[in-house]
C-alpha positions in Angstrom: -6.4 -8.6 -8.7 -10.2 -8.4 -8.8 -10.4 -7.9 -5.0 -7.9 -5.0 -5.2 -9.8 -3.4 -8.1 -13.1 -3.9 -6.2 -11.8 -2.3 -3.0 -9.8 0.5 -4.7 -12.1 1.3 -7.6 -9.0 1.4 -9.8 -8.3 -0.6 -13.0 -5.0 -2.1 -12.1 -4.7 -3.9 -15.4 -4.5 -0.6 -17.3 -1.1 0.2 -15.8 1.7 -0.4 -18.2 4.4 0.0 -15.6 6.2 3.0 -17.0 7.7 3.8 -13.7 6.5 7.5 -13.4 4.8 6.7 -10.1 8.1 5.4 -8.7 10.1 8.3 -10.1 7.8 10.8 -8.3 7.5 9.0 -5.0 9.1 11.1 -2.3 9.9 8.0 -0.1 10.4 5.5 -2.9 14.0 5.0 -2.0 13.0 3.6 1.4 10.6 1.1 0.0 11.4 -2.5 -0.5 9.2 -2.6 -3.6 8.9 0.5 -5.8 5.3 1.6 -6.5 5.3 0.3 -10.1 6.6 -3.1 -8.7 3.6 -3.3 -6.4 1.4 -3.1 -9.5 3.5 -5.8 -11.2 3.0 -8.1 -8.3 -0.8 -7.5 -8.3 -1.0 -8.0 -12.1 0.8 -11.3 -11.7 -1.5 -12.4 -8.9 1.6 -12.6 -6.6 0.2 -12.0 -3.2 3.6 -11.9 -1.7 3.1 -8.2 -2.2 1.1 -8.2 1.0 4.4 -8.9 2.9 5.9 -5.7 1.5 6.7 -2.7 3.8 5.9 -0.5 0.8 2.2 -0.8 1.5 2.7 0.7 5.0 5.3 3.3 3.9 3.1 4.9 1.3 2.4 8.5 2.5 -0.7 8.8 0.3 0.7 12.1 -1.1 -0.9 11.4 -4.5 2.3 12.1 -6.5 1.9 8.7 -8.2 -1.7 9.5 -9.2 -0.8 12.9 -10.6 2.1 11.4 -12.7 0.3 8.3 -14.0 -0.5 8.6 -17.7 -3.1 5.9 -17.4 -4.9 7.6 -14.4 -4.3 4.8 -12.0 -4.5 6.1 -8.4 -1.9 4.0 -6.7 -2.7 5.5 -3.3 -6.1 3.8 -3.5 -4.5 0.6 -4.5 -2.2 0.8 -1.5 -5.2 1.4 0.8 -6.9 -1.6 -0.7 -3.9 -3.8 0.0 -3.8 -2.5 3.6 -7.5 -3.3 4.0 -6.9 -6.9 2.7 -4.2 -7.4 5.3 -6.3 -6.0 8.1 -9.4 -7.9 7.1 -7.5 -11.2 7.3 -6.5 -10.4 10.9 -3.1 -11.8 9.8 -0.2 -10.8 12.1 -2.3 -8.6 14.3 -0.2 -6.7 16.7 -1.3 -5.4 20.1 -0.3 -1.8 20.0 0.3 -1.8 23.8 3.0 -4.4 23.4 5.1 -2.3 21.0 8.2 -0.5 22.4 8.6 3.2 22.1 11.2 2.7 19.4 8.8 0.5 17.4 6.1 3.2 17.7 8.4 5.9 16.5 9.4 3.9 13.4 5.9 2.7 12.6 4.2 4.5 9.6 1.3 6.6 11.0 -1.1 5.0 8.4 -0.5 1.6 10.1 -1.8 3.0 13.4 -4.8 4.6 11.7 -5.6 1.4 9.9 -5.3 -0.6 13.1 -7.6 1.8 14.9 -10.2 1.5 12.1 -10.0 -2.3 12.3 -10.2 -2.4 16.0 -13.1 0.0 16.4 -15.1 -1.4 13.5 
């Protein structure tokens, strides 16, 4: 949790999991973990959260941040989780090997994050 808080600048422990972030998320229904569940995983130090598609599906629309009564900006937390994955070089994918169908389904933020990682 400390690494996520350091990267995001957010106090993850202050979230009391009210679910308002999940209720306001425009793509929450497509996520395998709802936004408040991501926080639950982090608070429990369960790093299986890094295997979640939710991290990459987050549109960074800030609806969660606006709705949070504890002022936790979950978009920054999601970005921190993406950074942790990319810094590990775990499961790196060569973009040129992806099919057209894969690219069409890939969340744009994944391409942006991969570009940032690749170009330093």
